[in-house]
Backbone bond lengths (Angstrom), bond angles and torsions (degrees), N, CA, C in turn:
res aa  C-N    CA-C-N  psi(-1)  N-CA   C-N-CA  omega(-1)  CA-C   N-CA-C  phi
1 M - - - 1.471 - - 1.529 106.68 -
2 S 1.261 115.07 140.62 1.530 118.91 -171.32 1.539 107.62 -78.63
3 A 1.304 112.41 161.13 1.471 121.01 179.35 1.525 104.76 -70.14
4 A 1.416 113.38 161.34 1.456 120.68 176.25 1.518 113.00 -60.97
5 A 1.328 113.01 149.28 1.416 117.14 176.18 1.550 109.21 -65.86
6 R 1.350 117.92 154.89 1.436 122.92 -178.89 1.487 111.86 -109.06
7 P 1.296 117.27 155.60 1.459 119.80 177.28 1.512 111.72 -65.48
8 M 1.304 117.63 148.42 1.463 121.67 169.48 1.467 112.70 -57.00
9 P 1.335 118.08 152.36 1.471 121.28 173.81 1.601 115.76 -50.56
10 E 1.325 114.04 -40.14 1.463 115.18 -178.98 1.497 108.74 -78.55
11 T 1.356 112.15 140.95 1.509 122.26 179.34 1.491 109.93 -60.49
12 G 1.315 115.43 129.37 1.392 122.67 174.54 1.536 113.96 86.38
13 S 1.278 118.58 -0.89 1.472 121.21 -178.45 1.546 109.21 -82.99
14 P 1.278 116.47 152.75 1.532 121.25 -178.10 1.587 108.57 -62.38
15 P 1.324 114.52 162.99 1.460 119.13 -178.94 1.578 108.78 -71.87
16 V 1.238 115.59 154.04 1.487 123.19 173.25 1.423 110.22 -108.86
17 P 1.367 121.57 147.53 1.427 123.07 177.21 1.493 109.34 -69.38
18 L 1.371 116.44 147.43 1.424 122.03 176.94 1.530 110.82 -68.97
19 H 1.347 115.79 -41.98 1.410 122.80 -174.34 1.512 110.48 -130.01
20 V 1.327 119.49 122.87 1.416 124.16 178.90 1.533 109.07 -119.95
21 G 1.404 112.40 128.16 1.451 116.77 172.83 1.567 109.77 -106.02
22 I 1.305 116.87 144.92 1.477 118.57 -179.50 1.564 108.39 -131.50
23 I 1.363 115.85 125.90 1.419 123.51 170.05 1.580 105.78 -92.19
24 M 1.366 111.48 105.13 1.470 119.16 -173.46 1.474 108.97 -81.89
25 D 1.350 117.08 103.87 1.462 120.20 -172.85 1.498 113.12 -128.18
26 G 1.350 117.84 137.31 1.350 118.83 174.33 1.613 117.55 128.11
27 N 1.324 111.60 -2.14 1.471 116.02 -178.12 1.492 114.53 -55.14
28 G 1.416 114.33 -48.87 1.459 116.46 -177.62 1.488 113.27 -64.45
29 R 1.311 120.44 -37.58 1.413 125.41 -177.86 1.514 110.44 -66.87
30 W 1.405 112.39 -43.09 1.410 119.30 178.39 1.583 111.90 -57.95
31 A 1.349 115.43 -42.41 1.421 117.47 -179.73 1.570 110.62 -70.94
32 A 1.338 114.40 -42.68 1.427 118.42 -179.38 1.530 114.11 -58.96
33 A 1.313 115.29 -38.26 1.462 120.71 177.71 1.464 113.69 -63.01
34 R 1.411 117.98 -22.24 1.447 125.55 -178.83 1.504 109.86 -106.29
35 G 1.237 122.17 6.87 1.469 124.89 -179.44 1.545 110.22 63.30
36 L 1.288 116.66 33.32 1.528 121.00 178.07 1.481 108.75 -108.01
37 P 1.374 113.77 157.98 1.464 118.06 173.81 1.463 112.41 -67.08
38 R 1.346 118.28 152.06 1.453 122.05 -178.32 1.521 111.25 -59.48
39 A 1.279 120.70 -24.31 1.491 120.85 -178.14 1.489 109.04 -69.21
40 L 1.358 121.58 -29.82 1.474 122.12 175.27 1.472 111.25 -74.17
41 G 1.380 119.24 -27.38 1.434 123.45 171.78 1.492 109.17 -62.92
42 H 1.289 118.97 -44.00 1.503 121.04 -178.18 1.557 108.84 -69.14
43 K 1.346 116.02 -33.48 1.468 117.36 -178.21 1.507 106.55 -70.59
44 A 1.300 120.53 -39.97 1.441 125.33 174.23 1.530 114.17 -59.39
45 G 1.300 108.58 -37.64 1.487 116.07 175.76 1.431 116.23 -65.92
46 A 1.342 117.96 -33.53 1.415 123.90 177.60 1.542 107.80 -70.50
47 E 1.311 121.31 -35.46 1.443 118.36 172.64 1.510 113.23 -67.03
48 A 1.330 117.14 -37.58 1.517 119.15 174.84 1.483 109.80 -61.24
49 A 1.367 119.02 -37.73 1.500 119.21 176.79 1.529 111.22 -61.95
50 R 1.368 116.63 -40.17 1.481 117.24 177.23 1.416 111.39 -61.07
51 R 1.304 119.95 -46.25 1.504 124.02 177.55 1.477 115.66 -57.18
52 T 1.345 112.51 -39.31 1.484 118.87 -175.40 1.530 109.48 -77.25
53 I 1.267 118.97 -34.98 1.493 123.52 175.17 1.501 107.65 -61.20
54 E 1.284 117.60 -45.86 1.474 121.70 179.98 1.514 110.24 -63.02
55 A 1.370 117.05 -45.48 1.429 123.66 -179.61 1.492 111.35 -62.83
56 A 1.364 119.41 -42.68 1.398 123.35 177.77 1.540 114.88 -61.34
57 A 1.335 116.99 -39.64 1.421 120.76 174.18 1.491 114.21 -65.18
58 E 1.356 115.63 -40.65 1.407 124.31 179.81 1.511 108.15 -65.63
59 A 1.295 121.21 -34.14 1.513 125.40 -173.27 1.558 106.58 -80.74
60 G 1.309 122.41 -15.52 1.433 121.93 -178.70 1.585 113.26 92.86
61 I 1.311 111.33 15.47 1.578 112.85 172.87 1.443 108.36 -75.17
62 S 1.345 114.30 139.13 1.515 119.79 -177.39 1.529 112.64 -90.31
63 W 1.345 115.47 -33.04 1.468 121.70 -174.93 1.559 109.40 -133.67
64 L 1.259 112.77 131.33 1.472 123.50 178.85 1.429 110.45 -130.09
65 T 1.333 121.26 120.81 1.483 124.87 176.74 1.502 109.43 -117.32
66 L 1.389 117.76 117.87 1.430 124.34 178.02 1.424 112.51 -102.88
67 F 1.374 120.87 129.96 1.440 126.18 179.82 1.487 107.30 -87.02
68 A 1.335 119.25 93.45 1.435 123.10 -174.92 1.504 117.02 -89.88
69 F 1.395 115.89 -34.73 1.486 118.81 -172.84 1.563 105.19 -153.05
70 S 1.282 115.71 112.70 1.512 114.50 -177.92 1.550 107.50 -90.32
71 S 1.368 110.67 164.55 1.447 115.53 179.32 1.550 110.72 -62.63
72 E 1.352 116.82 -24.23 1.483 118.70 179.79 1.529 111.41 -78.93
73 N 1.333 116.16 -17.86 1.515 117.90 -179.90 1.531 111.39 -64.07
74 W 1.292 121.62 -19.22 1.398 124.32 174.66 1.585 112.81 -58.22
75 Q 1.328 114.88 -25.63 1.398 117.71 178.10 1.501 113.20 -80.64
76 R 1.319 122.33 -2.21 1.459 123.86 177.71 1.550 108.68 -70.71
77 P 1.367 116.08 164.85 1.460 117.56 -178.88 1.596 110.21 -54.72
78 A 1.328 115.17 150.67 1.458 122.19 -172.78 1.493 111.45 -60.19
79 D 1.373 117.41 -37.66 1.494 117.52 -179.82 1.535 112.88 -67.38
80 E 1.368 117.13 -35.49 1.381 121.13 -178.22 1.603 106.67 -68.66
81 V 1.317 115.70 -46.26 1.520 116.52 179.58 1.472 108.80 -62.16
82 R 1.294 121.52 -38.46 1.494 123.59 178.97 1.523 107.15 -60.98
83 D 1.378 120.12 -49.16 1.479 123.82 -179.57 1.635 108.20 -58.96
84 L 1.213 118.11 -45.27 1.465 123.53 -177.61 1.552 108.66 -61.29
85 T 1.334 117.93 -48.30 1.417 121.02 -177.11 1.540 111.51 -70.54
86 M 1.303 118.16 -35.26 1.498 121.92 173.87 1.450 112.00 -61.62
87 L 1.371 115.78 -41.49 1.466 121.06 178.94 1.508 111.18 -68.10
88 M 1.241 118.39 -33.04 1.405 123.11 178.89 1.549 112.23 -66.97
89 R 1.336 114.11 -45.29 1.452 121.28 175.06 1.523 111.62 -62.65
90 H 1.303 115.41 -40.78 1.490 118.08 -179.34 1.555 108.41 -68.42
91 Y 1.283 121.77 -35.93 1.424 122.86 175.42 1.560 111.55 -64.52
92 L 1.291 114.90 -39.58 1.506 118.65 179.94 1.556 108.08 -65.53
93 A 1.324 117.06 -34.75 1.465 119.73 -173.09 1.518 109.52 -78.33
94 T 1.340 117.85 -31.09 1.458 119.78 -169.04 1.519 114.27 -109.93
95 E 1.306 119.45 -16.58 1.462 117.23 -172.93 1.536 112.50 -106.85
96 V 1.376 116.70 -9.70 1.403 117.38 -169.55 1.542 110.63 -63.92
97 S 1.381 113.69 -41.38 1.446 115.36 -175.43 1.566 109.65 -65.28
98 R 1.370 116.94 -38.19 1.463 117.38 178.74 1.509 112.89 -63.96
99 L 1.382 114.21 -39.95 1.490 117.09 177.49 1.505 111.89 -59.02
100 S 1.331 113.83 -45.07 1.476 120.83 -178.14 1.555 107.75 -62.21
101 R 1.327 123.33 -47.31 1.392 123.53 178.15 1.548 115.84 -60.46
102 E 1.410 114.11 -31.91 1.450 117.41 -177.35 1.492 111.06 -91.98
103 G 1.297 117.71 9.02 1.529 121.10 176.00 1.556 113.89 73.74
104 V 1.288 113.52 28.79 1.484 118.20 -178.12 1.533 108.92 -100.44
105 R 1.376 119.19 121.26 1.449 119.42 177.09 1.511 108.64 -94.07
106 L 1.312 117.45 126.90 1.406 125.40 -177.85 1.543 111.09 -97.23
107 R 1.350 120.14 134.47 1.406 121.56 169.73 1.573 106.60 -141.98
108 I 1.265 113.34 147.65 1.414 121.77 -176.87 1.559 108.08 -108.04
109 I 1.304 115.75 131.42 1.481 119.29 171.76 1.477 110.77 -118.24
110 G 1.325 116.77 146.37 1.499 121.39 -173.59 1.486 115.12 119.56
111 E 1.276 115.94 -173.72 1.543 118.48 -172.99 1.531 106.66 -94.44
112 R 1.378 111.47 78.69 1.387 120.52 -178.99 1.546 111.46 -60.17
113 E 1.307 119.54 -31.34 1.497 125.03 -177.69 1.569 110.22 -55.72
114 R 1.255 116.11 -22.19 1.501 117.80 -174.96 1.495 113.23 -75.59
115 F 1.306 118.77 -7.49 1.503 127.69 -172.16 1.585 105.19 -96.38
116 G 1.263 118.54 -12.48 1.537 119.71 177.82 1.515 110.55 101.44
117 E 1.274 113.00 165.66 1.525 121.40 -171.57 1.568 108.42 -65.38
118 D 1.312 120.26 -43.44 1.410 120.41 -174.86 1.548 110.45 -63.04
119 T 1.339 117.82 -41.45 1.402 122.60 -178.86 1.615 110.07 -70.42
120 V 1.305 111.65 -39.63 1.475 113.40 177.40 1.523 115.25 -62.41
121 R 1.333 114.22 -34.66 1.509 119.69 172.30 1.430 110.80 -66.94
122 A 1.360 119.36 -39.99 1.490 118.29 -176.56 1.576 111.20 -72.31
123 I 1.363 114.36 -28.11 1.424 118.21 175.08 1.466 110.87 -66.07
124 A 1.375 116.29 -48.99 1.450 122.37 177.90 1.445 113.04 -54.35
125 S 1.321 117.83 -46.23 1.414 127.46 178.13 1.498 112.54 -59.03
126 A 1.302 115.87 -40.92 1.492 120.54 -174.83 1.550 107.65 -73.96
127 E 1.424 117.49 -37.65 1.401 120.82 -178.44 1.583 108.87 -68.99
128 A 1.321 115.32 -36.80 1.515 117.20 179.66 1.512 111.77 -69.99
129 A 1.353 116.52 -37.77 1.447 122.82 -179.97 1.525 115.36 -67.14
130 T 1.305 113.11 -22.39 1.569 117.68 179.83 1.466 113.09 -113.12
131 A 1.402 117.54 13.35 1.473 119.82 -167.04 1.569 107.48 -71.61
132 Q 1.320 123.17 -14.74 1.444 120.82 -178.61 1.506 111.44 -94.97
133 G 1.324 117.39 4.22 1.508 117.09 178.80 1.471 115.49 -67.85
134 T 1.292 120.02 135.69 1.429 126.85 -174.79 1.530 112.90 -121.16
135 R 1.435 115.71 -15.79 1.460 114.46 -172.88 1.430 112.61 -79.39
136 L 1.391 122.63 -32.77 1.424 128.55 176.96 1.474 109.93 -148.78
137 N 1.362 116.46 133.97 1.493 121.20 168.53 1.479 108.18 -96.18
138 L 1.353 115.08 114.15 1.389 122.40 -179.48 1.512 113.07 -104.30
139 N 1.322 119.76 114.06 1.501 123.62 175.92 1.586 104.98 -103.48
140 V 1.257 110.07 133.09 1.509 120.64 172.83 1.478 109.46 -112.88
141 A 1.280 120.39 115.70 1.505 124.92 178.87 1.502 108.36 -86.34
142 L 1.358 113.20 114.69 1.499 121.31 -177.97 1.473 108.06 -124.79
143 S 1.360 119.33 134.49 1.467 122.82 -175.80 1.522 106.82 47.33
144 Y 1.316 117.30 48.11 1.465 121.21 -171.88 1.566 106.88 -114.53
145 G 1.366 113.59 142.86 1.438 121.38 173.24 1.524 110.81 -148.42
146 G 1.313 119.23 126.81 1.418 121.43 -174.53 1.511 112.01 -57.85
147 R 1.320 119.49 -44.69 1.495 121.82 -179.00 1.547 109.62 -63.16
148 A 1.359 117.29 -43.51 1.436 118.30 -178.34 1.517 111.06 -66.33
149 E 1.385 118.69 -29.64 1.418 124.38 179.33 1.539 108.11 -66.73
150 I 1.337 116.27 -45.47 1.413 119.61 179.13 1.566 112.42 -66.79
151 V 1.249 114.47 -40.92 1.533 118.00 179.84 1.585 105.03 -63.67
152 S 1.266 119.05 -45.15 1.470 120.41 -177.64 1.567 112.13 -58.72
153 A 1.400 115.26 -40.92 1.385 121.66 175.89 1.515 112.30 -65.01
154 A 1.283 119.92 -40.77 1.467 124.18 -176.85 1.551 104.78 -68.29
155 R 1.385 116.27 -38.47 1.464 118.19 -177.71 1.530 109.60 -64.55
156 E 1.299 119.07 -44.70 1.457 122.29 -179.95 1.497 112.29 -65.93
157 I 1.359 116.08 -36.63 1.486 117.12 175.08 1.477 111.45 -65.23
158 A 1.354 116.65 -40.61 1.512 120.81 177.35 1.528 110.34 -59.31
159 R 1.323 116.01 -41.53 1.500 121.65 -178.32 1.506 107.74 -61.53
160 R 1.364 114.59 -49.99 1.443 116.28 -178.03 1.482 115.56 -62.20
161 A 1.396 112.72 -38.10 1.475 121.11 178.80 1.510 106.97 -58.26
162 A 1.308 115.61 -46.85 1.485 120.52 -169.34 1.564 110.10 -68.27
163 T 1.383 114.16 -31.44 1.439 117.04 -178.88 1.598 111.21 -89.95
164 G 1.306 117.79 -0.92 1.442 121.80 -178.98 1.483 113.75 83.35
165 E 1.333 119.56 5.90 1.435 121.35 174.78 1.518 119.01 -70.22
166 L 1.375 110.95 -20.53 1.445 117.62 -176.54 1.523 109.65 -142.29
167 D 1.340 117.30 135.04 1.451 123.91 176.11 1.515 108.91 -91.10
168 P 1.371 121.64 112.30 1.419 121.25 -175.98 1.517 111.31 -59.82
169 A 1.288 120.63 -19.23 1.458 121.33 178.36 1.420 112.89 -70.94
170 T 1.326 123.38 -21.51 1.295 125.92 175.95 1.538 119.12 -88.17
171 L 1.293 113.63 -2.04 1.494 119.32 -176.79 1.483 110.66 -76.53
172 D 1.304 115.67 129.40 1.558 121.45 167.42 1.508 109.09 -132.46
173 E 1.338 111.46 -172.16 1.503 118.58 -177.38 1.448 113.29 -57.92
174 R 1.360 115.90 -42.21 1.413 121.35 -173.88 1.626 109.59 -70.11
175 S 1.311 115.89 -45.38 1.472 119.12 179.17 1.557 110.31 -70.27
176 F 1.334 118.51 -29.65 1.459 117.56 174.28 1.461 113.15 -65.43
177 G 1.299 117.05 -35.52 1.475 121.77 178.23 1.497 113.66 -61.52
178 R 1.347 119.79 -20.86 1.369 123.27 179.94 1.587 113.30 -71.18
179 F 1.365 113.81 -13.89 1.422 117.02 -178.72 1.499 111.18 -100.13
180 L 1.354 118.80 4.42 1.404 122.89 -177.85 1.595 107.96 -89.41
181 G 1.309 114.14 165.72 1.567 118.96 175.72 1.470 113.12 -64.18
182 T 1.386 115.50 -20.90 1.487 119.40 -175.15 1.521 107.66 -100.39
183 A 1.276 120.63 22.37 1.468 122.10 -176.80 1.583 109.80 -56.51
184 G 1.360 117.82 134.76 1.404 120.20 -179.51 1.518 115.37 83.67
185 M 1.356 118.48 -3.24 1.418 124.12 179.20 1.544 108.63 -102.75
186 P 1.324 119.43 150.35 1.499 121.33 174.43 1.479 107.47 -74.24
187 D 1.388 115.34 149.39 1.446 119.86 172.81 1.494 110.49 -61.00
188 P 1.391 119.50 158.13 1.418 118.67 179.82 1.557 107.04 -77.00
189 D 1.317 111.13 145.35 1.440 120.15 -179.93 1.562 106.49 -94.44
190 L 1.373 116.13 -33.12 1.460 121.01 -174.93 1.566 106.35 -137.47
191 I 1.361 115.69 133.21 1.472 120.22 172.21 1.529 108.66 -120.77
192 I 1.229 116.53 129.00 1.455 124.25 -178.92 1.440 110.37 -109.22
193 R 1.293 120.47 140.18 1.438 126.12 170.18 1.507 110.07 -124.05
194 T 1.247 119.96 128.30 1.501 123.23 177.34 1.490 112.05 -92.97
195 S 1.358 117.34 169.93 1.429 126.71 167.93 1.584 113.03 84.45
196 G 1.384 117.12 5.18 1.360 120.12 177.71 1.456 120.20 89.17
197 E 1.359 114.64 -11.93 1.439 119.67 179.68 1.559 107.53 -75.13
198 Q 1.422 114.54 153.00 1.382 117.84 -172.67 1.540 109.32 -135.41
199 R 1.369 113.16 68.55 1.474 122.33 176.73 1.538 110.22 -151.27
200 I 1.340 117.08 162.59 1.324 120.95 -168.98 1.594 111.81 -93.60
201 S 1.325 114.48 -20.81 1.425 120.11 173.36 1.560 115.88 56.03
202 N 1.290 117.90 37.41 1.471 123.74 175.65 1.533 112.11 63.02
203 F 1.353 113.94 38.72 1.473 121.37 179.71 1.539 109.64 -107.35
204 L 1.299 114.54 120.90 1.482 120.19 170.98 1.567 110.75 49.61
205 L 1.290 114.51 53.07 1.528 118.33 -171.82 1.510 108.61 -68.17
206 W 1.347 120.82 -45.55 1.452 119.83 179.51 1.487 111.01 -72.73
207 Q 1.252 119.31 -38.67 1.510 121.46 -175.63 1.538 113.93 -73.98
208 A 1.346 117.48 -25.09 1.457 118.62 -173.45 1.563 111.47 -86.18
209 A 1.228 120.49 14.53 1.525 121.75 -172.80 1.511 113.45 -50.29
210 Y 1.372 116.26 -40.89 1.469 120.32 176.27 1.490 116.22 -122.07
211 A 1.289 116.03 29.48 1.433 123.54 175.09 1.548 112.85 -68.77
212 E 1.198 121.41 149.63 1.470 122.78 166.27 1.596 106.72 -92.84
213 F 1.318 114.73 139.99 1.465 122.12 179.98 1.463 111.99 -107.37
214 V 1.385 119.49 136.98 1.388 123.46 175.34 1.558 103.99 -131.65
215 F 1.365 116.56 127.71 1.463 121.73 179.38 1.456 109.85 -110.28
216 Q 1.272 119.76 127.19 1.488 124.69 -175.45 1.475 106.83 -121.88
217 D 1.439 113.38 145.83 1.506 124.65 -172.86 1.564 108.47 -78.96
218 T 1.289 117.86 -17.32 1.432 121.67 -172.20 1.558 111.55 -65.33
219 L 1.316 120.08 132.47 1.445 122.35 174.16 1.546 108.49 -73.56
220 W 1.270 115.44 142.39 1.491 121.71 -167.04 1.578 111.94 -52.93
221 P 1.336 122.16 -43.46 1.418 120.11 -178.70 1.560 114.16 -61.30
222 D 1.262 115.32 -19.75 1.546 115.74 177.67 1.504 111.90 -98.35
223 Y 1.273 118.34 10.45 1.471 121.24 178.27 1.488 116.23 -76.99
224 G 1.284 116.11 150.76 1.488 120.37 177.00 1.510 113.44 -172.83
225 A 1.320 116.12 -160.22 1.445 121.57 -172.61 1.574 111.73 -53.54
226 P 1.321 119.35 -50.63 1.487 118.57 -175.37 1.528 113.98 -58.61
227 H 1.370 114.44 -30.59 1.458 118.34 -179.39 1.540 109.83 -77.63
228 L 1.228 113.60 -40.05 1.560 115.63 174.56 1.518 110.34 -62.40
229 A 1.346 117.88 -45.88 1.469 120.39 176.85 1.517 111.51 -55.90
230 A 1.367 117.26 -42.97 1.491 117.48 177.33 1.474 113.32 -60.59
231 A 1.354 117.21 -39.55 1.459 121.81 -178.36 1.617 109.67 -67.32
232 I 1.281 115.00 -38.52 1.498 119.24 178.64 1.483 109.87 -69.78
233 A 1.367 118.14 -36.44 1.517 119.52 175.92 1.565 108.40 -62.73
234 E 1.385 116.49 -44.74 1.399 117.69 179.07 1.576 112.91 -58.55
235 F 1.352 110.64 -43.19 1.469 116.54 -179.11 1.568 109.98 -58.45
236 A 1.339 114.70 -43.29 1.504 122.78 -179.64 1.538 110.80 -54.93
237 R 1.395 114.88 -33.40 1.442 114.20 -177.98 1.524 115.46 -82.56
238 R 1.358 115.95 -5.71 1.474 118.52 -179.56 1.531 111.06 -78.77
239 E 1.366 113.70 149.48 1.451 120.83 169.28 1.515 112.94 -99.22
240 R 1.267 119.19 107.35 1.461 118.89 -173.04 1.563 109.70 -87.95
241 R 1.232 114.84 125.68 1.542 118.25 -175.58 1.512 114.67 -112.55
242 Y 1.242 119.28 -19.63 1.491 123.00 -177.25 1.510 113.61 52.57
243 G 1.347 115.13 36.42 1.421 119.85 179.53 1.501 117.45 83.07
244 Q 1.354 114.60 -2.85 1.527 118.27 -177.11 1.514 108.98 -90.28
245 R 1.286 111.74 159.27 1.464 120.52 -179.66 1.536 108.61 -83.60
246 V 1.257 119.04 136.58 1.466 122.70 179.01 1.503 104.98 -113.47
247 A 1.404 113.36 124.95 1.451 119.58 -179.49 1.620 111.21 -67.94
């Protein structure tokens, strides 16, 4: 369970969530509405990600997880997958120095190995270059699926149990979480989905057990600080019970 939300830096402002996850949706529809190729929608989406990272840091959010490429996205047309992976490599090459300067620590969760050795090395280099960042912890989910993450954890637990490294009787929710890609990170307090869709799409299934959800109609390429602020304000109005009865 995640830590309690903290007050905003400004006196009297509502609390902000410690950890926000965003399902960035709507790049394709944004491009189609303008008669543009989908690749330009994804490029505009990368600009929206930059704006939102800056806004999250300014708002006092400590952890931000962006759902950039799902394990199901590999089933998209080959040219779109190529455009997405090229954009990701470009981002790693051009944005890491800025993230480092701004105190943002980058971590990638998901099956990074599927992107090839060159990209795996670029990811490792980016993570190392930003490892000292303390202003914002930025997780980017690439080739990520919540079900696959849970299966991978269960497989590793089974392996350790078979070799005697782990006693299954000692396993609980907290220790299970140490086998997930988000080990050591707080669970998300708030999950946002853009573009008006209202589904979780296999994102942080284990971690989102007690997250608050906010669905916004804005297509992702149009997203920015005002939209994030509106989601935080909605979060502040929620009464979080964690399954407990409130008198």
